[in-house]
C-alpha positions as CSV (number, residue, x, y, z in Angstrom):
1,X,-41.4,3.6,11.8
2,X,-38.5,4.6,13.8
3,X,-35.8,2.8,11.5
4,X,-34.2,3.8,8.2
5,X,-32.7,2.1,5.5
6,X,-29.4,1.8,5.5
7,X,-28.8,1.5,1.3
8,X,-32.8,3.9,0.2
9,X,-33.1,6.4,3.7
10,X,-36.8,4.7,3.7
11,X,-38.5,3.8,7.0
12,X,-39.5,0.4,8.3
13,X,-41.1,-1.9,10.3
14,X,-39.4,-4.8,11.6
15,X,-36.6,-6.6,14.6
16,X,-35.0,-4.5,16.7
17,X,-31.6,-5.7,14.8
18,X,-32.5,-5.3,10.9
19,X,-31.0,-2.2,8.9
20,X,-32.8,-2.8,5.6
21,X,-36.4,-2.0,4.2
22,X,-35.7,-5.6,1.7
23,X,-33.4,-8.2,0.3
24,X,-32.8,-6.0,-2.2
25,X,-31.3,-2.8,-0.5
26,X,-29.4,-5.4,1.7
27,X,-27.8,-7.3,-1.5
28,X,-27.4,-3.7,-3.2
29,X,-25.3,-2.1,0.4
30,X,-22.7,-4.8,0.4
31,X,-22.9,-4.2,-3.4
32,X,-21.7,-0.4,-3.0
33,X,-19.7,-1.3,-0.1
34,X,-17.3,-3.8,-2.1
35,X,-17.3,-1.5,-5.0
36,X,-15.5,0.6,-2.6
37,X,-13.3,-1.5,-0.8
38,X,-12.0,-2.7,-4.3
39,X,-11.8,0.6,-6.3
40,X,-9.5,1.6,-2.8
41,X,-7.1,-1.3,-2.9
42,X,-7.1,-0.3,-6.8
43,X,-6.3,3.4,-6.1
44,X,-3.4,2.7,-4.2
45,X,-1.7,-0.4,-6.7
46,X,-2.5,2.3,-9.4
47,X,0.1,4.4,-6.9
48,X,1.9,1.4,-6.4
49,X,2.7,1.6,-9.6
50,X,3.6,5.2,-10.0
51,X,5.8,5.3,-7.1
52,X,7.9,2.5,-8.6
53,X,7.9,3.9,-12.4
54,X,9.8,7.6,-11.3
55,X,11.9,5.4,-9.7
56,X,12.9,3.1,-12.6
57,X,12.6,6.5,-15.0
58,X,15.9,8.5,-12.9
59,X,17.7,5.7,-12.1
60,X,17.9,5.0,-16.2
61,X,18.4,9.1,-16.7
62,X,21.1,8.7,-14.4
63,X,20.2,9.0,-10.9
64,X,21.2,7.6,-7.8
65,X,20.2,10.4,-5.1
66,X,18.0,12.7,-5.0
67,X,15.9,15.3,-3.3
68,X,13.2,14.3,-1.3
69,X,11.4,17.7,-2.8
70,X,12.6,16.5,-6.6
71,X,10.7,13.6,-5.8
72,X,7.0,15.1,-3.6
73,X,7.6,17.5,-7.2
74,X,6.8,14.4,-9.1
75,X,3.8,13.0,-7.4
76,X,5.9,10.6,-5.5
77,X,4.1,9.4,-2.0
78,X,6.2,7.9,0.2
79,X,3.9,6.4,2.7
80,X,2.7,3.2,0.3
81,X,5.1,1.0,-0.4
82,X,5.2,-3.0,-0.6
83,X,8.0,-3.8,1.3
84,X,10.9,-3.4,3.7
85,X,14.6,-4.2,3.0
86,X,16.8,-4.2,6.2
87,X,20.1,-4.4,5.9
88,X,22.8,-5.7,8.2
89,X,23.8,-2.2,9.3
90,X,20.7,-0.7,10.2
91,X,19.6,0.9,6.6
92,X,15.9,0.3,6.1
93,X,14.9,0.5,2.4
94,X,11.4,1.0,1.6
95,X,9.9,-1.0,-2.4
96,X,7.1,-0.2,-4.9
97,X,7.6,-4.0,-5.9
98,X,11.1,-4.2,-7.5
99,X,12.4,-0.2,-7.1
100,X,12.9,1.4,-4.1
101,X,14.6,3.9,-1.8
102,X,16.3,4.6,1.5
103,X,15.9,7.9,3.3
104,X,18.9,9.8,3.9
105,X,20.1,12.8,5.9
106,X,19.9,16.0,4.5
107,X,16.5,15.3,2.7
108,X,18.1,13.7,0.7
109,X,16.8,10.0,-0.8
110,X,18.5,6.5,-2.7
111,X,17.3,5.2,-5.6
112,X,18.0,1.5,-5.8
113,X,16.7,-1.5,-7.4
114,X,16.5,-4.9,-5.5
115,X,19.0,-7.2,-6.3
116,X,19.5,-10.9,-5.7
117,X,21.5,-10.5,-2.6
118,X,18.4,-8.9,-0.6
119,X,16.0,-12.0,-1.1
120,X,18.5,-14.4,0.4
121,X,19.2,-12.5,3.1
122,X,15.5,-12.7,3.6
123,X,15.7,-16.1,2.9
124,X,18.3,-16.7,5.9
125,X,16.4,-14.1,7.9
126,X,13.2,-16.2,7.9
127,X,15.6,-19.5,8.1
128,X,16.8,-18.1,11.9
129,X,13.1,-17.2,12.6
130,X,12.2,-20.5,12.5
131,X,15.3,-22.2,14.7
132,X,13.5,-20.0,17.1
133,X,10.7,-21.2,16.8
134,X,10.0,-24.2,20.0
């Protein structure tokens, strides 16, 4: 018994590439892996939703620009966003669903909501990329 089951830790005999002592352990281990992945995805969605709510709440209170430190104090996480929007001028906006922000100099953040013209620009960009295909 030189190998141990990945799920229960029990030693077992069998083929050299065998990882589990039984079908039940194999199935239970894979189910636990799926559950962990699903929980990770749910945590990211929760964080994105929280970021969106913070942006929308600040905009409703009349804020357009805020300090980056203030957003961090409110538990905003900058590393999670659903998509980016690049302007023709080269500015990048980061969106959490329909609420977004742009990083400004001096640790300021510009808060915005998704606008229809942004969608038109994205469609236009896609059309241009299709034309470049062979």
